[in-house]
N, C-alpha and C positions, 0 to 999 in steps of 0.2 A: 504494500500500500504506500503510495506516495504521500509524503507529509507536506508537499508543496501544492497548494491549490490557489485558485483566484482569491479565496477568503484569506489564507495565510499571507499571501502577497499583499493584499489590501491592508491587513493589520500591520505588516512590516512597514509599508509606505506611510501609514498613519502614525508610526512611531510609538505605538502602545505596547506595553509588556504583556506577553501571553506565553503559555506553554501548550504543547501539543500532546494529546493523549489518544490512544487507540483502544478499541474494544471489539469483540466479536459481534458484528451486526446481525440481528435476527430479523429477516424480512417478514416472518410470520408472527412476530410478537403482537399482542393485543394493543400495546402502547409502546411505540419506539422510544419515546422519551423516558418512560419508566424502566424499560429494559436497559437503556443506556445508564440510568442512575444506578440500577442494581449492579451492572457490570463494572462500573467505576467505583462502587462502594460509597456513593454519595447520596445525600438527601435529595429527593425529587424537587425540593424547593430551590436547590442550587443547580440542577441540571435543566436548562431551559430548552423549550421547543420554539421553533420558528415557523409561523403560519403565514401564508399569503392570503390576503383577503381583498375584497372590493368594498369600498365605501362610496356609495352613490356612483358606482362604476369606476372609481379611481383605485388603483392598487395601493394597498397599505400593508406593510410588513409588521406583524405582531410577534413580540417575544414575551413568553411567560413561562412560569415554572411548569415542569412536565406533569405535575399532579393537579394542575388547574385547567379549567376550560375558559375560553374567552366568552364574555357577554357581548353579543353583537350590538345590543342596545347601547352599552357603555362605550364600545369601540366607535360606533357611529357618532356618538356625542363628542368623544375625545378628538375625532378626526374632522369635526365640523360638518358632519353629514346627517342624513335622515335614516339611512338603512345600511346595513353591512351584511355581507355574505362571504362564505369561504370561496376562494378562487378554485376553479377546476384544476385537478392535478396536472393535466397536460399544459394548461395555460401557465401555471406556476413554474413548471419546468422550462417552458419556452422563455418566460420573462426573466427568470433568475439565472438560467444556465446551469442549474443544479438538478439532480434527480430528487424526487420526493424521498424523504428519509435522509437526505444529505443536504437539504437547503440551509444555507447560512445567510445571516443578515449582511455579511461582509462580501464585497467583491461581486455583487450581482450585476448582470448585464445592464440593467437600468436602475438608476437611483430612484428609490421611492420613499415616501414618508414612512418612518419607523416609530413604533410605539412599544415601550417597555413597560410591562406590568410593574406598578410601583413597589409591590412587596419584594420583587427581585432586586430592586435598587438598594434595599437595606441589607442584603447579604454581604459578607466580607469578600467573597469571590463567587463566580458562577462559571458554569460550563455551557458552551454553545456549540452547535454544529460547525465544524471546520471546513465544510464544503464537499464532504465525501461521506458516504455511509460508513460508520464505524470510526470516524475521526472527530474528536472534540477539541476545542480550545478552551483553556482556563484563563480567566482574567478578572479584573475588578469590574464591578458594575459601572464605575465612573469611566473607565477606559472603553467599555462596551458602548456607553452612551456617546463618547467622543467619536469613536471609530464608525459607528453606525449613524451618527447624527440623529440619535433617538431622543424622544421626550418620554419621561416617566409619568405615567398616570394610571389610575385604577381601571383596568379593563377586564379583570377576571370576574367570573360569575360567582 
């Protein structure tokens, strides 16, 4: 597995500190984020998932703990819209350049608005997808927000 991806290159360019971690990706897991947390021996609140959504038709990247679900109502309000839906997997892959299960908020083909669940911003460190299935990057929430140009707000259900 290559540890150099568009995500790790983007983080290096952004000048933020991060470490790379790998685990055995299980495509049949009920929850990829929870499986990653278990494989890494970390709390699901620190292993974040990246979801691609549409708010009033505009793409928005949402980052939240792997044991939480996004509230579409809260997301729409946070993004200044009226309604939010999940992006179709094929559309998310085409827009980001990553495969589902390996979508990272960093190094996507198109820069989109990014929202971080506020509870994750309070963690001392977090893990996020590094742009490849089975590849995670560990970093501080502050560096995550800098590199992803994310805003922290409450979007979990």
